[in-house]
C-alpha positions in Angstrom: -18.9 13.1 -3.2 -21.3 14.6 -0.6 -23.3 16.3 -3.3 -23.6 13.0 -5.2 -24.8 11.2 -2.1 -27.4 13.9 -1.3 -28.8 13.7 -4.8 -29.1 10.0 -4.5 -31.0 10.3 -1.2 -33.5 12.6 -2.8 -34.5 10.1 -5.5 -38.1 8.9 -4.6 -38.4 5.3 -3.6 -34.8 4.7 -2.5 -34.6 3.7 1.1 -32.9 6.1 3.6 -30.4 3.4 4.4 -28.8 4.1 1.0 -27.8 7.5 2.4 -25.4 5.9 4.8 -23.2 4.7 1.9 -19.9 6.6 1.5 -17.7 5.5 -1.3 -14.0 6.3 -1.5 -11.3 6.1 -4.1 -7.9 4.6 -3.2 -5.5 6.6 -5.5 -2.1 5.4 -4.1 -0.3 2.9 -1.8 -1.9 2.9 1.7 -4.8 5.0 0.4 -5.7 8.7 0.7 -4.4 9.1 4.2 -1.4 6.8 3.8 -2.5 4.8 6.8 -4.0 1.7 5.2 -7.4 2.8 6.3 -10.3 3.6 4.0 -13.0 6.1 4.9 -15.6 4.0 3.0 -18.7 3.1 4.8 -21.9 1.2 3.9 -20.1 -1.7 2.2 -21.3 -5.2 3.1 -19.6 -7.7 5.3 -22.7 -9.9 5.2 -21.9 -12.1 2.3 -24.2 -14.6 0.5 -24.0 -18.2 1.5 -23.1 -19.1 -2.1 -20.1 -16.8 -2.0 -19.1 -13.3 -3.2 -20.1 -12.2 -6.7 -17.0 -11.9 -8.9 -17.4 -8.9 -11.1 -14.4 -9.6 -13.2 -10.9 -11.2 -13.3 -8.0 -10.2 -15.5 -4.3 -11.2 -15.9 -1.8 -8.4 -15.4 1.5 -10.3 -15.2 3.9 -11.5 -12.6 4.5 -9.2 -9.6 3.5 -8.1 -6.1 2.3 -4.5 -6.8 -1.0 -3.5 -5.2 -3.7 -1.5 -7.0 -4.7 2.1 -7.1 -8.3 3.2 -7.9 -9.4 6.6 -9.0 -12.3 8.0 -11.0 -13.6 4.7 -12.2 -10.2 3.4 -13.2 -7.9 0.7 -11.6 -4.1 1.0 -12.1 -1.9 -2.1 -11.7 1.6 -3.3 -12.8 3.0 -6.7 -13.9 5.7 -8.5 -15.9 5.4 -10.7 -19.0 7.3 -11.2 -22.3 10.4 -9.5 -21.0 8.5 -6.3 -20.3 6.9 -4.5 -17.4 3.4 -3.2 -18.1 1.4 -0.4 -16.4 -2.3 -1.2 -16.8 -5.3 1.2 -16.6 -8.5 -0.9 -16.3 -12.2 0.1 -16.1 -13.3 -0.5 -12.6 -16.8 -1.6 -13.7 -15.7 -4.5 -16.0 -11.9 -4.9 -15.9 -11.5 -4.0 -19.6 -8.2 -2.4 -20.6 -8.5 1.4 -21.1 -4.8 1.7 -21.8 -1.5 0.0 -21.2 2.1 0.9 -21.5 4.8 -1.7 -21.7 8.6 -1.2 -21.6 11.6 -3.5 -21.6 12.5 -4.8 -18.2 14.1 -7.7 -16.3 12.0 -10.2 -14.3 14.5 -10.1 -11.4 13.6 -13.5 -10.0 16.9 -14.2 -8.2 15.3 -14.2 -4.7 11.6 -14.5 -5.5 9.2 -14.8 -8.4 10.1 -11.2 -9.5 8.1 -8.6 -11.3 7.1 -5.1 -10.2 6.7 -4.5 -6.4 5.7 -0.8 -6.2 2.2 0.6 -6.7 1.2 3.3 -9.2 0.1 6.7 -7.7 -2.7 8.8 -9.2 -2.6 12.6 -8.6 -4.3 15.5 -10.4 -4.8 13.8 -13.7 -1.5 12.0 -13.8 -0.3 8.5 -13.0 3.2 7.9 -11.6 5.0 4.5 -11.7 8.4 3.3 -10.6 10.1 0.0 -11.7 12.5 -2.1 -9.6 15.3 -0.8 -11.9 14.7 2.9 -11.6 12.4 3.6 -14.5 10.0 6.4 -13.6 7.0 7.3 -15.7 4.4 10.1 -15.6 1.3 9.2 -17.6 -1.8 11.2 -18.5 -4.4 9.3 -16.5 -7.1 9.7 -19.1 -5.2 8.4 -22.2 -1.9 6.8 -21.0 0.1 9.3 -22.9 3.7 9.5 -21.5 4.1 13.0 -20.1 7.7 12.3 -19.1 9.9 9.4 -18.3 13.5 8.7 -17.1 15.7 6.2 -15.4 16.8 7.8 -12.1 19.2 5.0 -11.4 21.2 5.6 -14.6 20.9 9.4 -14.3 22.2 9.6 -10.8 24.4 6.4 -10.7 22.7 5.3 -7.5 22.9 1.8 -6.3 20.0 -0.7 -6.8 19.3 -2.6 -3.6 19.3 -6.4 -3.7 15.5 -6.8 -4.4 15.3 -3.7 -6.6 13.4 -0.5 -5.8 10.2 -1.5 -4.1 8.8 1.7 -2.4 5.9 3.2 -4.3 6.2 6.8 -5.7 4.5 9.4 -3.5 3.3 12.8 -4.7 3.7 15.6 -2.1 2.8 19.1 -3.3 5.1 19.7 -6.3 7.4 16.8 -5.6 7.5 13.1 -6.5 9.2 11.3 -3.7 11.1 8.1 -4.4 12.9 5.7 -2.0 16.0 5.8 -4.1 19.4 6.3 -2.5 20.2 6.2 1.2 17.8 8.9 2.2 15.4 9.2 -0.8 15.1 11.3 -3.9 12.7 14.1 -5.0 11.7 14.9 -8.6 9.6 17.8 -9.9 6.3 16.0 -10.6 5.7 18.1 -13.6 8.8 17.4 -15.6 10.8 14.7 -13.7 13.8 17.0 -13.0 15.8 15.9 -9.9 15.2 18.4 -7.1 17.4 16.7 -4.6 19.0 13.2 -4.1 20.9 11.3 -1.4 24.1 9.3 -1.1 24.8 6.3 -3.2 24.0 3.6 -0.6 21.3 0.9 -0.5 17.8 2.3 0.0 15.3 0.3 2.0 12.1 -1.0 0.4 9.4 1.1 2.1 7.4 4.0 0.7 8.1 7.5 1.9 5.9 8.7 4.7 5.3 12.4 4.9 4.6 14.4 8.1 4.8 17.9 9.4 7.0 19.1 12.3 6.5 22.7 13.2 6.6 24.6 10.0 8.7 22.0 8.2 7.4 19.3 5.7 9.4 16.1 6.3 9.2 12.5 5.2 10.6 9.3 6.5 12.6 7.0 4.2 14.1 3.6 5.0 17.7 2.7 4.0 19.4 -0.7 4.5 20.4 0.3 8.0 18.1 3.0 9.3 14.9 5.1 9.0 15.7 8.7 8.1 13.6 11.9 8.4 14.4 14.3 5.6 13.4 18.0 5.1 11.4 17.9 1.8 12.5 21.3 0.6 16.2 20.8 1.1 16.7 17.0 1.2 18.7 17.4 4.4 18.5 14.7 7.1 16.7 15.9 10.3 17.0 12.7 12.4 17.8 9.0 12.0 16.7 5.8 13.7 19.4 3.2 13.5 17.7 -0.1 12.3 19.9 -2.8 11.0 18.0 -5.8 9.6 19.4 -8.9 7.9 19.9 -8.3 4.2 18.9 -4.7 4.7 15.3 -5.5 4.3 13.5 -2.6 5.9 10.4 -2.9 3.8 7.3 -2.1 6.0 6.4 1.6 6.1 6.9 3.3 9.4 3.8 4.5 11.2 3.7 8.0 12.6 1.1 9.0 15.2 1.4 12.3 17.1 4.9 12.4 18.5 5.6 8.7 18.0 7.2 6.6 15.2 6.7 2.9 14.9 9.0 0.7 12.8 9.1 -3.0 12.2 11.1 -5.5 10.1 11.3 -9.2 9.5 14.2 -11.6 9.6 14.1 -11.8 13.3 14.5 -8.1 13.8 11.2 -7.1 15.5 9.6 -3.7 16.2 10.1 -0.5 18.2 8.2 2.6 19.2 10.2 5.8 19.3 9.2 9.2 20.8 10.0 12.3 19.0 11.2 15.4 20.9 14.1 17.8 21.0 17.1 16.1 19.5 17.2 12.5 18.5 14.1 10.3 19.0 14.0 8.0 22.1 13.0 4.4 22.3 9.7 3.8 24.2 9.7 0.0 23.7 11.4 -2.6 21.5 10.7 -6.3 21.1 10.3 -9.2 18.6 6.6 -9.7 18.9 5.7 -8.0 15.6 8.1 -8.6 12.7 6.7 -7.1 9.5 8.7 -8.7 6.7 6.9 -7.1 3.8 3.6 -5.2 4.4 3.2 -2.6 7.1 0.8 -3.0 10.0 -2.3 -0.8 10.3 -2.9 1.3 13.4 -6.6 1.4 14.6 -7.8 2.8 17.9 -4.4 2.3 19.6 -3.7 -1.2 18.3 -1.5 -2.4 15.5 -2.8 -5.2 13.2 -0.2 -6.8 11.0 1.6 -10.0 10.0 4.4 -11.2 12.3 7.2 -13.4 10.9 8.8 -14.3 7.6 7.3 -16.3 4.8 8.0 -20.0 5.3 8.4 -19.6 9.1 4.8 -19.9 10.2 3.9 -16.2 10.3 0.6 -15.1 11.8 -1.6 -12.0 12.0 -1.3 -10.2 15.3 -2.9 -7.5 17.3 -0.3 -5.5 19.3 -0.8 -2.5 21.7 0.8 0.5 20.1 2.0 2.1 23.3 3.3 -1.0 25.1 4.1 -3.6 22.4 2.0 -6.2 24.2 0.4 -8.9 22.1 -3.4 -9.1 22.4 -3.9 -12.1 20.0 -2.4 -14.0 17.1 -4.0 -15.8 14.2 -1.8 -18.3 12.2 -4.2 -19.1 9.4 -3.5 -15.8 7.6 0.2 -16.7 6.9 2.2 -14.1 5.0 -1.0 -12.4 4.0 -1.9 -8.7 4.3 -4.5 -6.4 5.9 -6.3 -3.1 5.2 -9.0 -1.5 7.2 -12.4 0.2 6.6 -15.2 1.1 8.9 -13.3 -0.3 11.9 -13.1 -3.7 10.1 -10.1 -5.7 9.1 -10.0 -6.7 5.4 -7.6 -9.6 5.4 -6.3 -11.6 2.4 -4.5 -14.7 3.5 -1.4 -15.9 1.6 -3.5 -18.6 0.0 -6.2 -16.2 -1.3 -8.9 -16.3 1.4 -10.6 -13.0 1.9 -11.8 -12.4 5.5 -13.6 -9.6 7.3 -13.3 -9.2 11.1 -13.8 -6.4 13.6 -10.6 -4.5 14.3 -10.7 -5.4 18.0 -8.1 -6.4 20.6 -10.6 -9.0 21.9 -9.7 -11.5 19.2 -9.8 -12.4 15.5 -13.4 -13.4 14.8 -14.2 -13.3 11.0 -17.8 -12.4 10.2 -17.3 -13.2 6.5 -14.9 -15.2 4.5 -14.5 -16.3 0.8 -11.9 -18.0 -1.3 -11.3 -15.4 -4.0 -7.9 -16.5 -5.5 -5.4 -19.3 -5.6 -1.6 -19.2 -5.6 0.6 -17.0 -3.6 -1.1 -13.8 -2.3 1.2 -11.3 -0.6 -0.4 -8.2 -2.1 -2.5 -5.9 0.1 -6.2 -6.0 -1.0 -7.9 -2.7 -1.9 -11.5 -1.6 -1.1 -12.9 1.2 -3.3 -16.5 2.1 -4.1 -18.1 -1.1 -3.0 -15.5 -3.4 -4.6 -12.5 -5.3 -3.2 -9.6 -5.9 -5.5 -7.1 -8.7 -4.8 -4.2 -10.2 -6.8 -1.7 -13.0 -6.6 1.9 -13.2 -7.7 1.0 -14.8 -11.1 -1.0 -11.6 -11.9 -4.5 -12.8 -11.5 -6.4 -9.7 -10.4 -10.0 -10.2 -9.2 -12.7 -7.7 -8.4 -15.5 -8.8 -6.0 -18.7 -7.0 -5.2 -19.2 -6.0 -1.5 -21.6 -3.2 -2.2 -24.7 -3.0 0.1 -27.8 -4.4 -1.6 -29.8 -1.4 -2.8 -33.6 -1.4 -3.0 -35.0 -0.8 -6.5 -36.7 2.5 -7.4 -40.4 2.2 -7.2 -42.5 3.6 -10.0 
């Protein structure tokens, strides 16, 4: 990427300002660093008075999956005609490069239904997990199925009430899944089960890997706790008891240095734990930040995330990571979501309004806003290579242009 940028800067007639642009793919849930923060710079938060330019809009079916973007392709999932479909779209125009559909159930008992996890792209492969335990490994270029299986049927593991919702995560040679009480690991090359956990309800978060000494670990949520597991053996290292109504531990934990932050909705609240010798210790716990679905994002010592359940007047909040103190709250976001790039919040409200604001504890002050979608929007927006991708539950996926205006090449 650096070489491409340098070559661009050497083209005669292009302004030096273009050299400050740094594009970035978003190949999995929560992005390359699994923090919800993009390294992309040079994108524009100064939008035209007439609104953002919509590059394309496509229908991908019912669901709440987010998008992954890699090497000019966009990967998404949705439900329609009694099938789940994994889509590969061209980032430039939204045209279908390939798609794979398979029999599935809508699963609309508690909500609109459809897929809730996000595909993961790694080393020429795309991995997808359905709410019912179907796992696929596709060749990214063609959509050819390299391997597939249903881990729920193979291991006889329990499906939690809302189905499996955590996204698949590739870690070295393993494909990590939040399936079972403390997760499951497959060989990413052939789908063989490397290790699994007990037959109890999983939570709904995505595995979060980290290193402790010489050990590679990951945190999985269950219906009653957050558990750190040794990735080579599958053995539990420590557990944070965390009982939430209906077992909905859905927001990914946030790990920073020796601290672990967890948050859940349904009146549960949040807590910061300190890791050390033995079991982690509580630093603070309160009900000021209740992440029902999407996790918060940690920026410069402050958490930015949605507090409260859908239908109960939720709001976007800024909370001090080390103390749990609320700095501000913004109710107009509702049960929306947030991602971050270049120290700016990229917020999509639950009614489809896209907003940009500084990631600051001083207050929520949007510098740009545009209505990009209608309907219910609970899915996290994605910034990649000068474009922002947003979707609603009905499956309308829109791509808007936020690239900086480039000067034309002079003859």
